[in-house]
Steps between C-alpha positions, in 0.01 A plus 500: 500500500504349849764608748742230605517468878815393680505321835762588759756230403492627140541861617792397721663319206470786252599776746762312698340626823416293806151479646591719796650767273190499277267559793732757661523699175122475445446645849737788415330558162809393303342193337163442327213376714352159414140427411308316771345194335376326813535486876862382475569537128673793330662553161670785319424625149791407274481848346547662844808287569647570155442875544666487843800313357534753217488790746775337707722463191467870424588601858811281508658648185 
């Protein structure tokens, strides 16, 4: 089964994070790295984002 890829606006919508927060947390290692699809094109695996969201839910309990 093919992995669904999410572009940044979709990632922002499902995480509630801003662009600057995404890139800051990626730099710190607190958020999944995107796949580089072209010179100026990146996307995240939906499974990576879902796993990150699930890990955040566990930490907040």
